[in-house]
Structure formats: C-alpha cells, structure tokens
N, C-alpha and C positions, 0 to 999 in steps of 0.2 A: 503493499500499500504505499509507495514511496511518493505517490502524487495526491496523497489525500489533502483535502483542502484547497486544490488547485481547481481552475476552471479552464476548459480547452475547447477551442472552437475547431471543428473538423468540416472543410467543405467538400461537397461531393461524397458525402458520407452514407447514401444510400447502397453503395455497392462497392465491390472491389476493394482497392487498398484503401479507400476512404472508410468503408465499414470495418474493415480489418483493423485499422488504427484507432478508430473510434472505440471499439470493443476492447482493444489492448490497454488503451489509456483508462477506460472505465474499470478495469480490472485491477489497475494499480491505485485506484481510489479518486481519480479525477471526475468532476462533473463535466459532462461532455455535451456541447452544442452541435447538434447534428444538422447540418445545413446541405439542403438539396432542393430539387424540383418537384419531387414525386411524393406526396404525402404519405401513400400507403406504404411505399418502401421505407420511409423514415420510422414510420409506426414500428414495422417489423424489427428495425434495428434497436429503436427504444425498447421494444418489449424483450429483446434479446439481453440487452445490458440491464434492465430491471430484473430480469430472471436470475441474474448473477449477483444481484443485491447492489447494481450500480445505479447512478443517476444520470439522466439525459433528457435535454430539452429539445424539441423539434423546431426547426427554422426553415420555413419554406421560403426560398429565394434563388433567383438566377444570378449567378455570381457577376455577369456582366451588366447587371442592373443597378446603378448607384444608388437609387432611392431604396430599393428593395434590400440591399446590403447594409446601408446605414440602418435601416430599421431592424434588421436581423441582429447585427451587433449590439444595438442599443437595446433590444429585448433581452439578449443574453445577460449583458452587464447589469441591466435593471433588475433582473430577476436574482442574480448570484452575487453582484457587488464587485466583481473583479473579472480580470481575464488574464491568464498566464501563459497559455499555451496556443498556437495557432498552426493547424496543419492545412497548408494551402494545397489542396490536392485536386480540387475539380478541375476537369479537362476533358477534351475530346481529340480523337485521332483526325477527325475532319475527313475532308477529301483528300485522296493521295493520286495526283495526276501530274503529267509533265508540266512545267511552268507555263508554257505557251498554251496549254489547254485549261489550266486552272482558272476559274473565273474569279474576278474581283470580289463577287459577292462571297464565294466559297472561302477565299483568303481572309476576308474581313470576318466572317464567322467563327473560323478557327482562332484568330487573334482576339477576338472579343470575349471568348470563353477562357482561353488559356492564358493570354497575357494580360488584357485588361482586367479580366476576374481576378487574377493574382493581385494585380496591383490594387484593386478595390478591396480586397480582402485586408491587405496590410494597411491601406489608407485608413479604413474605419477600426481596425482593431488596435492599431498601435497606440492611439491616444489612451486607450483603457489600459494598455500594459505598462505605460510609462510608471505608473505608481510603484508597481513591485518588481520590475524587469520581467524576464521570462524568455521563452523559447519560441521561434518561429521556423517551422520546417515547411520547404516548398518541395512540392515532388514534381520533378522535371522528368527526364528521360535520358537514355544513352544517347538518343537522337538529337543532333544539334549541340551536344555537348562533348561527344567523343566518338560518335559513328555518323558517317555522312554518306554512307552507300546504299541506304534504303530508297529505292526509286521513288519520285513523286512526292516526296516529304518536304518540299520547299516551304510550306506554310507551316507544317506541324514542327519541323526541326528548327525554324526561325522562332517559333513562340517558346520552344524549350531552350534554346540558346539565350533568349531574352530572360526567361526565368532565372537562369544561372547569374547573369548579367545584374539582375534585379537584386537578387539574394546577396551578391558579393558587395554591391554599393550600399546596400541598407544595412549590412552587417557593420561597416564603418560607421554610418550615420547614426545608427541606433546603439552602438557600443557604450557611449556615455549614460545611457538609460538602463544599462544592464540587460539589454535584450539581445540575445544571441539569433543569428539567422544562418540557417545550413540548408543545403540542397541536396535531396535525395534523387539519384538518377537511376531507376530500374530498367534492366534490359527486359528479356522475356519472362513474364510473369503469368501465371495461370489465371487470368481474369477474362470477363466477357467483353472487354474493350474492343478487340478485334472484330467481334460480331457487328459492331456498330460502324466499322470503318468502310467507306466508299472508295473502292480502287478502280480508277478508270485509265485504261492504256498506260499502265505503269511500266509496261515492258518497253515502251519506246524510250523511257528515261534509264533504263537499267544499263548498268556496266557490270560485266560478268565478275562474280567474287567467288573464290574457291575457298571453303572452310575446312580447315583440317579437324578431323575428329568431331565433325558437328557445329552447331552454331553456340552451344554453351559448353565449353571445354571441362568445366568443373564437374558437370553432372552428366556428361555423355549426350547432350542434347536436350535433357529435361528442363523445362522452364522452371524458374525459381516461383516460390509460394507466397500468397498474400501474407501468411503469417510471418515469414522471414523479413518482408518489408516493414510490416507493423513493429516487429522487435527492433530493428533499427530506428524507427520514428520514436518509439518509446526511449530508446537510449539518448536520442537528441533532444528529447523533451524534457529528459530527467537531469537532476544535478550531476549525475555521472559523466555528463558531457559538459560540464561548466566552463571549461577552458577552450572549447571548440566553437568557432564561428567563422562565417564567410567560406566554409569548406564544402565542395562538392563531394558525395560520396556516391561512387557507382556500385549499385547492387546488382550484379548481372553474371556471376560464376566466370568472369572473365571474357565474356561475349564480346564487349567493346574493343577488346585489345587485338583481335584478329584482323581488323581492316583499319 
C-alpha cells in the first residue's frame, strides 16, 4: 500500500494499458480517477477496483476537449482534495498510410488525441500537483522515439516523438515543484489497440526489414503484457523512482534495438 493517501489520474483508463495501470495503482492504495469516453467500460474498471477494496472515480471526457478535461480534473481534485500522480495514457494508432495518401483530417485527428490530449492532461493537472509534488508518466511508444521503420506511421510516430519532447521539457520546467515527468515507451504489448488501427496501402511506404529471431528478441517474438507495463508505471509513480525524471524507458524486450 505504498500509494495510500495519494490521488491518481489515469487517462484512457477503460482498457489496455490504462486499465492495467489504474488497477495496479489502486491495489497499492491510490484513489484513482478513471478518465475515458465510454461510461460503461469505465464502470467495469471501477467495479473491478472496488472489488479489491480500492477507490475509483469515473471521469467521462475526451482528452482532446479542453473544457471537458478541465471539468474532469476539477471534479477529481474537488472530490479528493489533491492530485499526486498522472498517467497520460490515452491515445490512438489512428490511420497508417503513406504520407502522400494520409489526409489532413486523419493527421489532425491523431494529433488531437495523442499530443493535444497529453498537453491538456498536463495543463490542467499540474496546478493541482504543485502543492505536494508528484509524478507524471506519459505513455508514448517505441515508434517515433527509437523505431522508425513501421510503414505509414508518419502521424502516429510524430505524436509519440512529441510526447517524449513534451515530457523532457516539462521534467525540467516542473522540477522546482518536485514534480517528476517520465516517458514509458512500449513495444508490442498484448492489447486490443491494433484492432482499432486503420492501415491503408502501407506496403507502398514499406522498406524491407529483416528481424533476427523474431520481432521481440527477449521473448522469442511474444509481445509484452499489460501487467508488465503497469508494474513499470507503478515504479515511476512511487517514491522508489524519486530521483528519476525526464527519462524515456523502453519496455519492449529489446524489440526497438533491431532496427
């Protein structure tokens, strides 16, 4: 229960890494604000947390909507009096297509959720964190930070590179307030996000890549798990990482080192 008495905000908390992180933080005693766009899915996460004796608050908001994000953060802080931990996880793969085929609307939608959404999360959360300090964890990706060979990912990879830059700039900016900012960069993780990815003519942008011993060397090609990412987020949220800030951490079984 090392997070007892602390309040956490997790965006994209209804599924995948966000849900895994929310449940793991709650198991360690944190009160967790579950932010997402789908009330029914958030209800299920809250029920799971409460079933283990934890506490969670549902916050329905689109991370790209400034007014909705301000209202959600104000609600969480108003109910619990503080904010100590932020996991900026909400994101989409969006459309993967050659850059000359990707439409401006598709580009803008990916940026609105992944990068604007991360900015708005920090923008409204930081004022509440200044009183006590705390930890911000941004969930980025190996794409755009150490891997650039996935065809058609110009928009997605650009947002993920932007998240890393945002994390490192704000790590310096917020250090005087005792707020740490770190960036988790997952590789292949067993989630459902790929099912929501639209790929269009990506073979036109592909460059042949030969992977020795499969795409994830450490596990013989098997993807990582949500639990493994959640454990890393817990470490970065806790006092065990109290001297770590501005640091990207790739959690990919050495996948991103292949190319």
